[in-house]
C-alpha positions, 0 to 999 in steps of 0.5 A, spaced: 517 564 296 511 561 300 515 556 304 513 549 306 505 550 308 514 542 327 528 537 335 535 536 335 539 542 339 543 546 334 550 548 335 550 555 334 545 556 339 549 553 345 555 557 342 551 564 343 549 562 350 556 560 352 559 567 349 554 571 353 556 567 359 563 568 358 565 561 357 568 561 350 572 566 346 568 570 342 573 570 336 571 563 335 564 565 332 567 570 327 571 565 322 565 562 319 564 563 312 556 561 311 551 561 305 544 562 308 540 557 304 532 557 303 529 550 300 523 552 296 524 556 290 531 554 290 533 547 291 526 545 288 520 549 285 516 553 290 510 551 293 512 545 297 506 542 302 505 538 308 499 533 308 496 530 314 500 525 315 507 529 315 509 527 308 512 533 304 511 534 297 511 539 291 504 541 289 506 542 281 511 538 277 518 537 279 521 533 285 524 535 292 531 537 292 532 536 284 537 542 284 541 540 290 546 537 285 547 544 282 549 547 289 553 541 291 557 542 285 558 550 285 560 549 293 565 544 292 571 549 290 569 552 297 570 547 302 570 552 308 563 554 307 558 552 312 550 552 311 545 556 315 538 554 314 534 559 313 528 555 310 521 555 313 522 548 313 525 548 320 519 551 323 514 546 320 518 540 321 524 540 325 532 541 325 534 534 325 528 532 320 531 537 315 538 535 316 536 528 315 533 529 309 538 534 306 542 530 300 549 528 301 554 534 299 549 539 303 548 536 309 555 535 312 556 543 311 550 545 315 552 549 322 545 551 324 539 555 322 536 562 323 530 559 327 531 555 333 526 551 337 526 555 343 523 561 340 516 557 340 516 558 348 517 566 347 511 570 345 515 576 343 519 571 338 513 568 336 510 575 334 517 577 331 518 571 326 510 571 324 512 578 321 519 578 320 522 578 312 527 573 310 532 579 310 530 581 317 531 573 319 538 573 316 541 579 318 539 578 325 543 571 325 548 575 321 549 579 327 549 573 332 554 569 328 558 574 325 561 571 319 567 573 316 563 573 309 556 571 308 551 570 302 544 568 301 540 564 296 533 565 296 527 566 292 524 572 296 527 579 296 522 582 300 525 587 305 532 586 301 535 593 301 539 596 295 545 596 298 545 589 300 543 586 294 550 583 293 549 579 299 543 575 295 543 570 289 535 571 287 532 565 284 526 564 280 521 561 284 519 556 278 525 554 275 530 555 282 537 553 281 535 549 275 535 556 271 542 557 267 542 564 268 541 563 276 547 558 276 551 563 272 550 569 278 551 564 283 558 562 280 560 569 280 557 571 287 561 565 290 567 568 287 566 575 289 564 574 296 569 568 298 575 569 294 578 565 288 575 558 288 580 552 289 581 547 284 576 541 286 579 536 283 
């Protein structure tokens, strides 16, 4: 919930700029089905930290990305699903750093992030990101990206309205995706949100 306690350009940002300038067809941005993926409390237990040398580690037991294989397996029947990174790691480290350290099976699905480095140069954006809930961050990206279907996986439900709870799979910050009930909930939500899954064999 707390997130990690900063760049390689992102494809989606340049698509939006081109769209506003009329250089590409808006329709090409509307086909994606995406997962908004948090890290802390999802792929591993919450409470990830960065030391003075820039090394990221978990304060308590467990290891980074220890539950990534769970997500890789659950997403396997949905090859057209992209991942948008909604983790605070992007702001603390960088988009390229985060992508490099994602395990295989997730890294190649990444199509962008809710945060972009250009926001650091905009005072109003800095203020907005300081106060915005995870839900607001994701919804703003949804309005830009216009995916046909989307689902968030997060351990932070702050600000999520009741009528959008079917768009988020909540993870317990301590057990993350290692929790069997959470795995079952994710399986059901993926099937409900993205349709009948394909045989991954």
